[in-house]
VOGU-3710 file (C-alpha; in Angstrom, 3 decimals, decimal comma):
1> xxxxxxxxxx> 172,843/-29,150/165,842  170,708/-28,731/162,742  173,258/-26,331/161,276  176,039/-28,859/161,764  173,952/-31,564/160,099  173,544/-29,317/157,093  177,314/-28,833/156,964  178,071/-32,569/156,900  179,953/-33,379/153,708  177,790/-36,296/152,624
11> xxxxxxxxxx> 179,784/-36,827/149,450  182,870/-37,553/151,596  180,846/-40,215/153,497  179,663/-41,699/150,187  183,268/-42,031/149,054  184,178/-43,770/152,327  181,238/-46,134/151,893  182,387/-46,878/148,285  185,889/-47,744/149,499  184,394/-49,960/152,237
21> xxxxxxxxxx> 182,289/-51,719/149,594  185,486/-52,507/147,687  187,307/-53,581/150,844  184,530/-55,984/151,913  184,470/-57,968/148,697  188,212/-57,888/148,016  188,999/-59,123/151,583  186,384/-61,786/151,165  187,976/-62,937/147,939  191,452/-62,860/149,525
31> xxxxxxxxxx> 190,391/-65,084/152,438  187,564/-67,267/151,145  189,647/-70,411/150,745  191,432/-70,139/154,107  190,523/-71,416/157,546  192,558/-69,030/159,692  191,425/-65,823/157,981  187,916/-66,569/156,828  185,363/-64,004/157,890  187,731/-61,101/158,175
41> xxxxxxxxxx> 185,578/-59,078/155,805  182,801/-59,133/158,462  185,224/-57,901/161,104  186,322/-55,092/158,793  182,690/-54,174/158,151  182,091/-53,983/161,875  185,061/-51,694/162,323  183,837/-49,601/159,460  180,346/-49,181/161,044  181,953/-48,238/164,403
51> xxxxxxxxxx> 184,180/-45,762/162,557  181,241/-44,229/160,687  179,401/-43,624/163,939  182,601/-41,956/165,276  182,905/-39,792/162,107  179,332/-38,534/162,399  179,807/-37,926/166,168  182,948/-35,939/165,516  181,031/-33,633/163,197  179,470/-32,198/166,366
61> xxxxxxxxxx> 182,739/-31,867/168,295  184,798/-28,692/167,762  188,177/-29,673/166,401  189,757/-26,889/168,463  189,352/-29,087/171,571  192,028/-31,422/170,117  194,305/-28,455/169,358  194,009/-27,179/172,887  194,802/-30,656/174,224  197,744/-31,247/171,825
71> xxxxxxxxxx> 200,424/-31,499/174,432  198,376/-33,910/176,548  197,726/-36,020/173,495  201,440/-35,904/172,695  202,356/-37,209/176,124  199,804/-40,001/175,791  201,180/-40,913/172,380  204,771/-41,102/173,583  203,798/-43,117/176,614  201,947/-45,602/174,411
81> xxxxxxxxxx> 205,095/-46,049/172,293  207,412/-46,377/175,292  205,217/-48,963/177,032  205,496/-51,223/174,000  208,923/-52,300/175,140  207,816/-54,005/178,370  204,251/-54,909/177,279  204,181/-54,957/173,448  203,819/-57,907/171,093  205,927/-58,598/167,975
91> xxxxxxxxxx> 204,297/-59,009/164,594  206,158/-59,323/161,323  209,448/-58,647/163,045  208,334/-55,352/164,660  207,396/-54,897/168,337  204,712/-52,345/167,618  201,468/-53,869/168,938  199,457/-54,278/172,061  197,832/-57,719/171,924  194,535/-58,077/173,794
101> xxxxxxxxxx> 193,636/-61,479/172,473  190,880/-61,039/169,871  191,813/-57,353/169,458  195,252/-55,762/168,830  196,225/-52,119/168,733  199,095/-50,410/166,965  199,880/-47,131/168,730  201,961/-45,785/165,833  198,724/-45,293/163,873  197,309/-43,124/166,626
111> xxxxxxxxxx> 200,518/-41,139/167,133  200,522/-40,103/163,462  197,255/-38,227/164,042  198,526/-36,788/167,275  201,579/-35,408/165,462  199,366/-33,798/162,856  197,292/-32,082/165,537  200,394/-31,016/167,507  202,166/-29,648/164,466  199,057/-27,690/163,454
121> xxxxxxxxxx> 198,917/-26,157/166,901  202,636/-25,169/166,828  202,609/-23,919/163,256  199,406/-21,923/163,919  201,261/-19,677/166,365  203,106/-18,096/163,411  199,716/-17,087/161,937  201,030/-17,397/158,368  204,335/-15,563/158,861  207,415/-17,166/157,383
131> xxxxxxxxxx> 208,837/-19,974/159,553  212,110/-19,307/161,386  214,665/-22,067/161,427  215,883/-22,042/165,028  212,608/-20,928/166,671  210,080/-22,903/164,525  211,443/-25,553/162,214  214,103/-26,965/164,589  211,783/-27,322/167,641  209,031/-28,855/165,557
141> xxxxxxxxxx> 211,569/-31,135/163,985  212,547/-32,392/167,448  208,821/-32,721/168,334  208,434/-35,166/165,397  211,876/-36,802/165,771  211,127/-38,324/169,209  208,142/-40,529/168,117  209,829/-41,112/164,778  212,872/-42,625/166,540  210,695/-44,703/168,906
151> xxxxxxxxxx> 208,903/-46,244/165,954  211,975/-46,686/163,823  213,742/-48,850/166,443  210,713/-51,173/166,786  211,686/-51,497/163,822  208,751/-50,135/161,713  210,415/-48,333/158,807  207,150/-47,786/156,920  205,304/-45,882/159,631  208,449/-43,985/160,567
161> xxxxxxxxxx> 208,764/-42,629/157,026  205,166/-41,368/157,215  206,213/-39,063/160,061  208,787/-37,527/157,685  206,192/-37,071/155,007  203,747/-35,413/157,399  206,502/-33,047/158,651  207,532/-32,011/155,112  203,922/-31,597/153,894  202,885/-29,415/156,823
171> xxxxxxxxxx> 205,915/-27,136/157,051  205,728/-26,650/153,282  202,185/-25,276/153,446  203,027/-23,220/156,555  205,154/-20,753/154,604  208,679/-22,178/154,847  211,454/-20,002/153,304  212,904/-21,148/150,010  216,407/-21,025/151,463  215,309/-23,522/154,096
181> xxxxxxxxxx> 213,763/-25,687/151,378  217,057/-25,735/149,490  218,951/-26,641/152,675  216,430/-29,398/153,417  216,545/-30,878/149,924  220,366/-30,815/150,057  220,360/-32,630/153,443  217,845/-35,255/152,180  219,865/-35,920/149,038  223,068/-36,120/151,085
191> xxxxxxxxxx> 221,524/-38,479/153,630  220,146/-40,735/150,877  223,518/-40,765/149,096  225,352/-41,601/152,321  222,813/-44,383/153,131  223,138/-45,946/149,669  226,950/-45,857/149,898  227,083/-47,356/153,404  224,342/-49,931/152,590  226,208/-51,074/149,416
201> xxxxxxxxxx> 229,705/-50,931/150,895  228,913/-52,716/154,167  226,022/-54,874/152,962  227,224/-58,147/154,442  228,324/-56,646/157,734  225,019/-54,794/158,144  223,037/-58,005/157,505  225,008/-59,871/160,154  224,400/-57,185/162,747  220,654/-56,998/162,006
211> xxxxxxxxxx> 220,317/-60,805/161,926  221,976/-60,990/165,373  219,311/-58,620/166,678  216,358/-60,399/164,998  215,881/-57,449/162,628  217,217/-59,046/159,437  213,907/-58,532/157,573  214,793/-54,827/157,508  217,874/-55,588/155,468  216,157/-58,113/153,264
221> xxxxxxxxxx> 213,399/-55,701/152,202  215,795/-52,922/151,315  218,271/-55,237/149,720  215,579/-56,829/147,535  214,678/-53,379/146,206  218,184/-51,972/145,764  220,070/-55,115/144,864  217,568/-57,758/143,689  220,362/-59,763/142,077  221,840/-60,370/145,512
231> xxxxxxxxxx> 218,608/-61,335/147,205  217,503/-64,923/147,550  214,345/-66,302/145,833  212,468/-66,256/149,133  213,326/-62,594/149,710  212,113/-61,651/146,196  208,957/-63,776/146,522  206,413/-61,062/147,409  207,580/-58,387/145,043  208,070/-60,674/141,989
241> xxxxxxxxxx> 204,830/-62,588/142,500  202,862/-59,370/143,006  204,013/-58,157/139,614  203,020/-61,436/137,972  199,612/-61,411/139,624  198,801/-57,767/138,722  200,049/-58,336/135,150  197,879/-61,380/134,751  194,749/-59,292/135,432  194,997/-57,532/132,079
251> xxxxxxxxxx> 192,296/-54,927/131,292  189,273/-56,362/133,073  190,783/-59,040/135,418  189,936/-62,674/136,061  186,685/-61,832/137,865  185,538/-61,744/141,476  186,937/-64,696/143,443  188,431/-66,058/140,233  191,975/-65,037/141,015  194,337/-67,938/141,800
261> xxxxxxxxxx> 197,696/-66,321/142,471  196,747/-65,176/145,956  196,326/-68,815/147,032  198,950/-71,133/148,523  201,123/-68,341/149,843  201,905/-67,078/146,361  201,045/-63,563/147,577  201,770/-63,131/151,368  199,235/-61,005/153,314  196,835/-60,812/150,337
271> xxxxxxxxxx> 194,015/-59,523/152,639  196,235/-56,796/154,181  199,460/-55,283/152,865  199,076/-56,958/149,467  195,358/-56,205/148,900  196,064/-54,242/145,754  197,371/-57,401/144,121  193,949/-59,003/144,537  192,268/-55,971/143,003  194,717/-56,012/140,049
281> xxxxxxxxxx> 194,375/-59,745/139,420  190,575/-60,023/139,693  189,419/-56,635/138,398  192,382/-55,682/136,121  193,431/-52,259/135,001  189,798/-51,029/134,968  189,128/-52,010/138,586  192,443/-50,641/139,765  191,860/-47,333/137,988  188,415/-47,082/139,601
291> xxxxxxxxxx> 189,918/-47,518/143,113  192,505/-44,796/142,283  189,663/-42,560/141,074  187,856/-43,024/144,470  191,049/-42,062/146,237  191,520/-38,992/143,995  187,992/-37,795/144,690  188,487/-38,328/148,460  191,759/-36,366/148,478  190,354/-33,617/146,196
301> xxxxxxxxxx> 187,333/-33,207/148,498  189,499/-32,728/151,539  191,788/-30,295/149,736  188,722/-28,208/148,731  187,625/-28,067/152,433  191,201/-26,917/153,300  190,970/-24,125/150,759  187,849/-22,778/152,408  189,194/-22,852/155,975  189,373/-19,533/157,800
311> xxxxxxxxxx> 191,554/-21,004/160,544  195,118/-21,706/159,351  195,455/-24,469/161,934  192,552/-26,289/160,394  194,213/-26,069/156,933  197,411/-27,499/158,450  195,510/-30,418/159,929  193,911/-31,302/156,632  197,272/-30,971/154,735  198,821/-33,333/157,273
321> xxxxxxxxxx> 196,022/-35,864/156,794  196,177/-35,571/153,008  200,001/-35,944/153,045  199,648/-39,167/155,104  196,940/-40,647/152,860  198,655/-39,793/149,602  201,990/-41,290/150,739  200,341/-44,490/152,091  198,429/-44,974/148,852  201,562/-44,340/146,753
331> xxxxxxxxxx> 203,821/-46,503/148,919  201,400/-49,485/149,148  200,650/-49,581/145,431  204,246/-48,683/144,515  205,676/-51,628/146,441  203,288/-53,974/144,724  204,334/-52,786/141,233  208,087/-52,697/142,038  208,821/-48,945/142,220  209,029/-48,815/146,031
341> xxxxxxxxxx> 210,594/-51,139/148,639  208,357/-53,539/150,506  207,130/-52,129/153,822  204,256/-52,866/156,174  202,142/-49,881/155,069  198,500/-50,765/154,401  196,228/-49,376/151,684  193,939/-46,880/153,458  190,301/-47,974/154,004  190,800/-51,164/151,951
351> xxxxxxxxxx> 193,487/-53,251/153,631  192,310/-55,365/156,573  193,205/-53,863/159,911  190,996/-52,478/162,661  193,499/-49,947/164,077  194,405/-48,376/160,731  190,756/-48,258/159,592  189,449/-46,612/162,783  192,343/-44,078/162,845  191,783/-43,236/159,175
361> xxxxxxxxxx> 188,075/-42,775/159,875  189,044/-40,518/162,830  191,020/-38,398/160,418  188,027/-38,014/158,100  185,961/-37,142/161,189  188,472/-34,362/161,962  187,971/-32,991/158,442  184,180/-33,003/158,895  184,601/-31,295/162,257  186,668/-28,594/160,608
371> xxxxxxxxxx> 184,090/-28,051/157,887  181,244/-27,812/160,391  182,937/-25,380/162,791  184,501/-22,845/160,432  181,445/-20,621/160,752  182,356/-19,679/164,354  186,039/-19,256/163,777  187,931/-17,181/166,331  191,572/-16,152/166,409  193,994/-18,716/167,897
381> x> 194,930/-18,466/171,550
//
């Protein structure tokens, strides 16, 4: 136990605490003049404290336990997604939540981690040898495709895309052949071109179909990004106002709780999806850059741990986690500054949300477990 305590990456925990410090005050600022959302910063702090206890506890649990249980975890994950259809609750147009009154749970967040663990287990069987298309890439692709499809039809486009990012990141580091990379890039470019053609050509017809199935917000978000001139003022509200608010922050921002553009619905979900807007308006370019620096150090620290892993499966796990975090950071900030379409992806460790925070903390706990248990590495089963 003493040896594992010595192996704890305390700097990683300091970075998490710094991000939570930012989250607490930014959420407080985003909700201080509301009645419905006031006090959410205290709820977030409570989730963080619970998550920190979990992170420290996971330092003493061998990560290989999760690898050996990967198929059981996968079955649990799929079941949690399937049961949403008879028992789930709809939020922001997506039926992706279990609502327990004061507490709600989004299984897609958990399934992302399960996929990372499962892929690491499957990729580890190759022990560094080049991946084969029919015997490795294709089966793993199907493994990821099933939860991807279940989440996509909720519809939750943001979380579904993260599964693709995790898949690409992990097979890339697992020694994929360059011929397969070229085929994959060609397929992705072809699929995007076909999507853009169909979306533009049948724009009106697609909107009517989605509206009839109460999924019109899907079309509105994509249309606002691809064809803003065709979107209504209400559809462009979040993206345009976010740019105005961030731009108004200038170099140093308006000051803590001095931002005004998050009020009166000018910025929807300012405490959650749009939290970066509050940072930009109140702390300006300097505050935004500091937050990005904290993320950079967090990602860099995890990559350094991955470099020192003796177990390839551990490296794959960390790469999957890093891929997920990097994309979520890029997507959330990108959609606020107009370079990415609006989705429901939160800013890791800062946006309000108990499920996403606890799962992200679990991911960091996995990294700590990997660092603490490399000294007794044994060959994979």
